[in-house]
C-alpha positions as CSV (number, residue, x, y, z in Angstrom):
1,M,92.6,208.2,120.0
2,Q,88.8,208.5,119.9
3,D,87.0,206.5,122.6
4,F,83.3,205.6,122.4
5,L,83.0,203.8,125.7
6,G,79.4,203.6,126.8
7,Q,77.8,201.3,129.5
8,K,79.2,198.0,128.4
9,Y,82.5,196.7,129.7
10,G,82.7,194.0,127.1
11,Y,84.3,190.7,126.3
12,R,86.8,189.5,129.0
13,P,89.1,186.8,127.7
14,F,92.3,185.7,129.5
15,P,95.7,186.6,128.0
16,V,96.8,184.4,125.0
17,T,100.4,184.9,125.9
18,I,101.7,184.7,129.5
19,A,105.3,185.1,130.7
20,A,106.7,181.7,131.6
21,S,107.7,182.8,135.1
22,E,104.1,184.0,135.8
23,F,102.4,181.0,134.2
24,E,104.4,178.6,136.3
25,K,103.4,180.5,139.4
26,L,99.8,180.1,138.3
27,L,100.3,176.4,137.8
28,G,101.7,176.1,141.3
29,A,98.6,177.6,142.7
30,I,96.3,175.0,141.1
31,D,95.5,171.8,143.1
32,N,93.0,170.2,140.7
33,Q,94.8,167.8,138.4
34,D,92.2,168.1,135.6
35,D,92.5,171.9,135.7
36,L,96.3,171.6,135.5
37,Q,96.1,169.2,132.5
38,L,93.6,171.5,130.8
39,L,96.0,174.5,130.9
40,K,99.0,172.4,129.9
41,N,97.0,171.1,126.9
42,W,96.2,174.6,125.7
43,F,99.2,176.6,126.7
44,W,102.6,175.6,125.3
45,R,106.0,177.0,126.4
46,D,107.9,179.0,123.8
47,D,111.6,179.2,124.6
48,N,112.4,181.1,121.4
49,S,110.7,184.2,123.0
50,V,112.9,186.3,125.3
51,P,111.9,186.0,128.0
52,A,110.2,182.6,127.5
53,Q,106.4,182.6,127.5
54,Y,103.5,180.3,127.2
55,L,101.2,180.6,124.2
56,L,97.6,179.6,123.8
57,Q,97.4,177.2,121.0
58,P,95.2,177.8,117.9
59,I,91.8,176.3,118.5
60,T,92.0,174.2,115.4
61,S,95.3,172.6,116.5
62,L,93.4,170.7,119.2
63,L,89.9,170.8,117.7
64,P,90.2,170.5,113.9
65,G,86.5,170.5,113.4
66,Y,86.2,174.1,114.8
67,R,86.4,175.5,111.3
68,D,85.0,172.6,109.4
69,Y,82.3,174.5,107.5
70,A,81.5,171.4,105.4
71,N,80.3,169.5,108.4
72,D,77.9,171.4,110.7
73,E,77.7,168.7,113.3
74,S,81.5,168.4,113.6
75,R,81.9,172.2,113.8
76,K,79.1,172.6,116.5
77,K,80.6,169.9,118.6
78,A,84.1,171.4,118.4
79,S,82.7,174.9,119.2
80,A,80.9,173.5,122.3
81,E,84.1,171.8,123.4
82,W,86.1,175.0,123.0
83,W,83.7,177.2,124.9
84,K,83.5,174.7,127.7
85,A,87.3,174.6,127.9
86,F,87.5,178.4,127.6
87,E,85.1,179.1,130.4
88,R,86.9,176.6,132.7
89,M,90.3,178.1,131.9
90,Q,89.0,181.6,132.6
91,V,87.7,180.6,136.0
92,V,90.9,178.6,136.9
93,L,93.3,181.3,135.7
94,R,91.5,184.0,137.7
95,M,91.4,181.9,140.9
96,A,95.1,181.1,140.5
97,A,96.0,184.7,139.8
98,D,94.2,185.8,143.0
99,K,96.3,183.2,145.0
100,A,99.7,183.5,143.3
101,L,100.2,187.1,142.1
102,D,101.0,189.9,144.5
103,E,100.4,192.9,142.4
104,E,96.8,194.0,141.6
105,S,97.9,195.1,138.1
106,E,99.2,191.5,137.4
107,R,95.9,190.0,138.6
108,H,93.8,192.5,136.7
109,K,95.0,191.1,133.3
110,Y,92.9,188.0,134.0
111,Y,89.7,190.1,134.6
112,M,90.2,193.0,132.1
113,S,88.0,193.4,129.0
114,V,89.4,193.9,125.5
115,T,87.8,197.3,125.5
116,E,89.7,198.4,128.7
117,D,92.9,197.0,127.3
118,E,92.6,199.1,124.2
119,I,91.7,202.2,126.2
120,R,94.7,201.7,128.5
121,R,97.0,201.4,125.5
122,G,95.5,204.2,123.5
123,I,94.6,206.8,126.1
124,I,95.5,206.1,129.8
125,N,99.1,205.1,129.0
126,A,99.5,207.6,126.2
127,T,101.3,211.0,126.3
128,D,99.7,214.4,125.5
129,Q,96.1,213.1,126.0
130,E,94.8,216.6,126.0
131,K,96.0,217.0,122.4
132,H,95.1,213.6,121.0
133,C,92.5,211.8,123.0
134,F,88.7,212.3,123.2
135,W,85.9,210.4,124.8
136,F,82.5,210.5,123.1
137,K,80.5,209.3,126.1
138,R,77.0,208.1,125.5
139,V,74.8,207.4,128.6
140,I,71.4,205.7,128.2
141,T,69.9,207.2,131.3
142,D,67.2,204.7,132.0
143,I,68.8,201.5,130.8
144,D,68.8,200.0,134.4
145,D,65.0,200.1,134.3
146,K,64.9,198.2,131.0
147,I,67.2,195.3,131.7
148,E,64.6,192.7,130.8
149,D,64.4,194.1,127.2
150,T,66.3,191.6,124.9
151,N,68.3,194.3,123.1
152,T,69.8,195.8,126.3
153,G,72.5,193.1,126.2
154,K,74.1,195.0,123.3
155,F,74.5,198.0,125.5
156,I,75.2,196.7,129.0
157,D,76.8,193.6,130.4
158,K,74.4,190.8,131.3
159,T,75.0,187.6,133.3
160,W,75.7,184.7,131.0
161,G,72.6,182.4,130.9
162,N,70.5,185.0,132.7
163,P,69.5,187.8,130.3
164,S,67.4,189.6,132.9
165,S,70.4,190.1,135.3
166,V,73.2,192.6,135.1
167,D,76.8,191.3,135.2
168,M,77.8,193.2,138.3
169,P,81.5,192.3,138.4
170,A,81.9,193.6,134.8
171,Q,79.9,196.7,135.7
172,Q,82.1,197.4,138.7
173,L,85.2,197.2,136.5
174,L,83.6,199.5,134.0
175,G,82.7,201.9,136.8
176,K,86.3,202.2,137.9
177,L,87.4,202.8,134.3
178,R,84.7,205.4,133.6
179,E,84.6,207.2,136.9
180,K,88.2,207.1,138.0
181,D,90.8,206.0,135.5
182,L,89.6,208.0,132.4
183,P,88.8,211.2,134.3
184,E,92.3,211.2,135.8
185,V,93.8,211.6,132.3
186,L,91.1,213.5,130.4
187,T,90.0,217.0,131.1
188,S,86.3,217.8,130.8
189,S,86.9,219.6,127.5
190,N,88.1,216.2,126.1
191,V,84.9,214.4,127.1
192,I,81.7,215.0,125.0
193,R,78.7,213.5,126.7
194,Y,75.3,212.5,125.2
195,D,72.3,211.5,127.4
196,V,69.6,209.5,125.6
197,K,66.6,207.4,126.6
198,W,66.2,203.7,125.9
199,H,64.2,202.5,122.9
200,S,63.1,198.9,122.5
201,N,65.2,198.6,119.3
202,G,68.3,199.9,121.1
203,I,69.9,203.0,119.5
204,D,67.6,203.4,116.5
205,P,67.6,206.8,114.7
206,S,64.8,205.6,112.4
207,A,62.4,204.9,115.3
208,S,63.4,207.7,117.7
209,Q,63.8,211.4,116.9
210,E,66.0,211.8,120.0
211,H,68.3,209.1,118.7
212,A,68.4,210.7,115.3
213,Q,69.4,214.0,116.8
214,Y,72.1,212.2,119.0
215,I,73.6,210.4,116.0
216,E,73.6,213.7,114.0
217,K,75.3,215.6,116.8
218,L,77.8,212.8,117.4
219,C,78.9,212.8,113.7
220,T,79.2,216.6,113.7
221,D,81.2,216.7,117.0
222,F,83.4,213.9,115.8
223,Y,84.1,215.7,112.5
224,D,84.7,219.0,114.1
225,T,87.0,217.6,116.7
226,L,89.2,215.7,114.3
227,T,89.5,218.5,111.7
228,D,90.4,221.0,114.5
229,R,93.1,218.7,115.8
230,I,94.4,218.0,112.3
231,N,94.6,221.7,111.5
232,R,96.4,222.4,114.8
233,G,98.9,219.6,114.1
234,I,99.6,221.1,110.6
235,E,100.2,224.5,112.2
236,E,102.5,223.1,114.8
237,D,104.4,221.1,112.2
238,Q,104.9,224.2,110.0
239,S,106.2,226.2,112.9
240,T,108.8,223.6,113.8
241,N,112.3,224.1,112.6
242,T,112.8,221.5,109.9
243,E,116.0,222.9,108.2
244,D,118.2,219.8,108.6
245,H,116.0,217.1,107.0
246,L,118.9,214.8,106.3
247,T,120.0,214.8,110.0
248,E,116.5,214.0,111.1
249,E,116.1,211.2,108.5
250,L,119.4,209.6,109.5
251,F,118.4,209.8,113.2
252,Q,115.1,208.1,112.5
253,H,116.8,205.3,110.5
254,G,119.5,204.8,113.2
255,S,116.8,204.6,116.0
256,F,114.8,202.1,114.0
257,C,117.9,199.9,113.4
258,K,118.8,200.1,117.1
259,R,115.3,199.0,118.2
260,K,115.3,196.1,115.8
261,C,118.7,194.9,116.9
262,E,117.7,194.9,120.5
263,L,114.7,192.8,119.9
264,F,116.3,190.3,117.5
265,H,116.8,186.8,118.8
266,G,117.8,183.7,116.7
267,R,115.4,180.8,116.6
268,D,116.2,177.6,118.5
269,E,115.6,174.2,117.1
270,F,112.3,172.7,118.2
């Protein structure tokens, strides 16, 4: 996996599927009846899943106007209602998780960004990171001094409704990911760092010679890294004993069938 994590932690939604046992713990930690009803309206229990889970319903199932592109007024109204509900559910679920869940890893799901989730799946929880995982790490060295520039919001987390303020909780989570979790699984040879200065247009190779050089070097490094790993993979594959192709193919088919049978579960009537 190739990682381009910079200085923005990114979008932090709550999970769209939650194990029934966990969701009911969260409900038990909520005192406000309006908040309880809000979650029950949007999350429905699915007993066809094993184990059972609660699923966030499609937005249009509760707000049909959300995708009504023929009616701008209806769509804008539905969009405003959804984001109001989303923001409240986000707050309520985090508060409930802090009260009801014992493990930090369980609570973290309600604070984690999409970016971190992808990095954990693709790099931190992967095997053989040294062979397959690389971080092309760009650092805008003076971005903290340019926060009031409008375009910095594309490159660093800002507080919602206050574009001149950094979102410190998001940046703290990013700091742990960048300075602790990733360095624990990636050696320095797997991290390629680029330091650049801020430009009012953001990263703009047409307006900044430094940025043009950065983009050119990034593309070259990316190409060289991938081709090197592909060539190494081909060499390793050719050196592997592959005499009994039939046995290998039968094994793969058998393993696939076994996995599918373990996961299969018949559908109950609604």
